[in-house]
C-alpha positions in Angstrom: 95.9 -72.9 132.9 95.2 -69.5 131.4 94.5 -66.8 133.9 90.9 -65.5 133.5 90.1 -61.9 133.1 87.6 -60.1 135.4 86.1 -56.8 134.4 84.5 -54.4 136.9 82.4 -51.4 135.9 82.0 -48.8 138.7 80.6 -45.4 137.9 80.5 -42.8 140.7 78.0 -39.9 140.6 78.0 -37.2 143.3 75.2 -37.4 145.9 74.0 -40.7 144.5 73.8 -44.4 145.5 76.8 -45.1 143.3 78.9 -43.4 145.9 78.4 -46.6 147.9 78.4 -49.2 145.1 81.7 -47.6 144.0 83.2 -48.5 147.4 81.9 -52.0 147.1 83.5 -52.3 143.7 86.9 -51.2 145.0 86.7 -54.0 147.6 85.7 -56.5 144.8 88.6 -55.4 142.6 91.1 -55.9 145.5 89.6 -59.3 146.2 89.8 -60.4 142.6 93.4 -59.3 142.3 94.3 -61.1 145.5 93.0 -64.3 143.9 95.4 -63.8 140.9 92.9 -62.8 138.2 93.7 -60.3 135.5 91.4 -57.4 136.5 90.2 -54.7 134.1 88.6 -51.7 135.9 86.5 -49.1 134.2 85.6 -46.4 136.6 83.9 -43.1 137.0 83.9 -40.9 133.9 85.5 -43.7 131.9 82.3 -45.8 132.2 81.0 -44.9 128.8 79.3 -47.0 126.1 82.3 -46.8 123.8 84.9 -47.5 126.4 83.0 -50.5 127.8 82.2 -51.9 124.4 85.8 -51.6 123.2 87.1 -53.1 126.5 84.9 -56.2 126.3 86.0 -56.8 122.7 89.7 -56.3 123.6 89.9 -58.3 126.8 87.1 -60.8 126.4 86.5 -61.2 130.1 85.4 -64.5 131.6 83.6 -62.6 134.3 82.0 -59.1 134.4 80.5 -57.3 137.4 78.6 -54.0 137.0 78.4 -52.0 140.3 76.1 -49.4 138.9 72.6 -48.3 138.2 70.5 -50.4 135.9 67.2 -50.4 134.1 65.3 -53.3 132.6 67.3 -53.2 129.4 70.7 -51.8 130.4 73.6 -51.4 132.8 74.1 -47.7 133.2 77.5 -45.9 133.2 78.4 -42.4 134.3 76.0 -40.6 131.9 74.6 -43.2 129.5 73.7 -46.9 129.1 76.9 -49.0 128.6 75.6 -52.5 128.0 72.2 -52.4 126.4 69.5 -54.3 124.6 67.7 -51.7 122.5 64.2 -52.5 121.2 63.5 -51.8 117.6 60.4 -49.8 116.6 58.8 -52.9 115.1 59.3 -54.7 118.4 57.8 -51.9 120.4 54.8 -51.7 118.1 54.2 -55.5 118.4 54.1 -55.4 122.2 50.8 -55.5 124.1 49.8 -52.4 126.0 50.7 -53.7 129.5 54.2 -54.8 128.5 54.9 -51.6 126.6 53.7 -49.5 129.7 56.1 -51.5 131.9 59.0 -50.7 129.7 58.4 -47.0 130.0 57.7 -47.1 133.7 60.0 -44.5 135.2 63.1 -45.6 137.0 64.5 -42.6 138.9 68.2 -43.2 139.4 69.8 -39.8 140.0 71.6 -39.3 136.6 70.4 -37.7 133.4 70.8 -38.6 129.8 73.7 -37.2 127.9 73.5 -35.9 124.3 69.8 -36.6 124.0 70.4 -40.3 123.8 67.1 -41.4 125.3 63.4 -41.2 124.4 62.4 -39.7 127.8 64.9 -37.2 129.1 64.3 -37.9 132.8 65.7 -41.4 132.4 69.3 -42.5 131.8 68.2 -45.5 129.7 64.9 -46.6 128.2 64.0 -48.8 125.2 64.4 -45.9 122.7 68.0 -45.3 123.8 70.0 -44.6 120.7 73.1 -46.6 121.7 73.2 -49.8 119.6 72.5 -53.2 121.2 75.8 -54.7 122.5 74.5 -57.3 125.0 75.8 -59.9 122.6 79.3 -59.1 123.8 78.5 -60.9 127.1 78.7 -64.2 125.2 80.9 -66.5 127.2 81.0 -64.0 130.1 79.5 -64.8 133.5 77.8 -61.6 134.5 76.9 -60.1 137.9 74.7 -57.1 138.0 74.9 -55.2 141.3 72.3 -52.9 139.8 68.5 -52.4 139.8 66.2 -54.1 137.3 68.8 -55.4 134.8 67.9 -59.1 135.3 64.3 -58.5 134.3 65.1 -58.1 130.6 68.8 -57.4 129.9 69.8 -60.6 131.7 67.3 -62.7 129.7 68.5 -61.2 126.4 72.1 -61.9 127.5 71.4 -65.6 128.0 69.7 -65.8 124.6 72.8 -64.2 123.2 75.2 -66.8 124.7 75.9 -65.4 128.2 76.5 -68.6 130.2 75.0 -67.2 133.5 73.7 -63.9 134.7 73.0 -63.0 138.3 71.2 -59.8 139.1 68.0 -58.2 140.4 64.7 -58.1 138.6 63.5 -55.0 140.5 65.2 -52.4 142.7 68.3 -53.2 144.7 67.6 -51.7 148.1 69.9 -50.8 150.9 70.0 -48.3 153.7 72.8 -45.8 154.3 73.9 -44.5 157.7 76.8 -43.6 159.8 76.8 -47.1 161.2 77.7 -48.3 157.7 74.7 -50.5 157.4 75.2 -50.4 153.7 78.3 -52.4 154.0 76.3 -55.5 154.9 74.6 -55.3 151.4 77.9 -54.7 149.7 79.5 -57.7 151.4 76.7 -60.0 150.2 77.4 -59.1 146.6 81.2 -59.2 147.0 80.9 -62.7 148.6 78.8 -63.9 145.7 81.5 -62.7 143.3 84.2 -64.3 145.5 82.5 -67.6 145.6 82.4 -67.7 141.8 86.1 -66.6 141.5 87.1 -69.2 144.0 85.8 -71.9 141.5 82.3 -72.6 142.7 79.7 -73.1 140.1 77.4 -70.1 139.7 74.5 -72.2 141.1 76.6 -73.1 144.2 77.7 -69.5 144.7 74.2 -68.3 144.3 72.7 -70.9 146.8 75.4 -70.2 149.3 74.7 -66.4 149.2 71.0 -67.0 149.5 71.6 -69.1 152.6 73.8 -66.3 154.0 71.1 -63.8 153.3 68.5 -66.0 154.9 70.6 -66.1 158.1 71.0 -62.3 158.1 67.2 -61.8 157.6 66.6 -64.0 160.7 69.3 -62.1 162.6 67.9 -58.7 161.8 64.2 -59.5 161.6 63.4 -57.0 164.4 65.6 -54.3 162.9 63.2 -53.2 160.1 65.6 -50.9 158.2 67.9 -53.9 157.7 65.6 -56.9 157.7 63.1 -55.6 155.2 65.7 -54.5 152.5 67.5 -57.8 153.0 64.3 -59.7 152.4 63.4 -57.6 149.4 66.7 -58.2 147.7 66.5 -61.9 148.6 63.2 -62.1 146.8 64.3 -60.1 143.7 67.7 -61.7 143.0 67.7 -64.0 140.0 70.0 -66.6 138.6 69.6 -66.9 134.8 71.3 -69.4 132.5 73.3 -72.5 133.4 73.8 -72.9 137.2 76.6 -75.5 136.6 78.9 -73.1 134.7 82.2 -72.1 136.4 84.6 -69.3 135.5 87.0 -71.9 134.0 84.4 -74.2 132.5 84.9 -72.8 129.0 81.2 -72.7 128.3 
């Protein structure tokens, strides 16, 4: 059987939440390698639109995980959107006022646009981002977004474009950070979800198992508000899009 390729995107920005998601990504990379997968890592300053686009075309990964920031239409890299679904001017003009306003709702993520690529300079990625749409490259690639917002629109566009399954968050991904390493609980949830899929579970089975695990953690920490509430929030805002029966080796 052909060995599948796993691709992991992990930008790391100083004094930013990606300092933690980067650590999670390193654990995920080690886990995927231990399971015998070909692992392609794109990290830190290398997480650019061109590098990611070229790598997906070259390696055609069966699984891609982005441990990064996100916005409704994109996964974000070090300084720009890297997998994106850009809206055309005609599409923007045809939207009703409420939907258009939601697209431009600010998503503060700690990184700024590079080279004036975005319509609003406070945001790393918005619908007027100048990078061409490349979400179609996720065709035949199971995708995990450990990133805010991306399931709300990017994930749906990915499914329409042939992505077999997309798991991510339709709103903020929330986690506390402290010296007790509370953040590790939230990282392990996503790493376990990825491991379940790489171990051969269907995306639906992996998703349901992780939701059950999270349920038990919510009950365990229900009196510890800084853990219980973020766990509940993420639980409510994680989405599985596409075919729940697909597996990494299903060939779909």
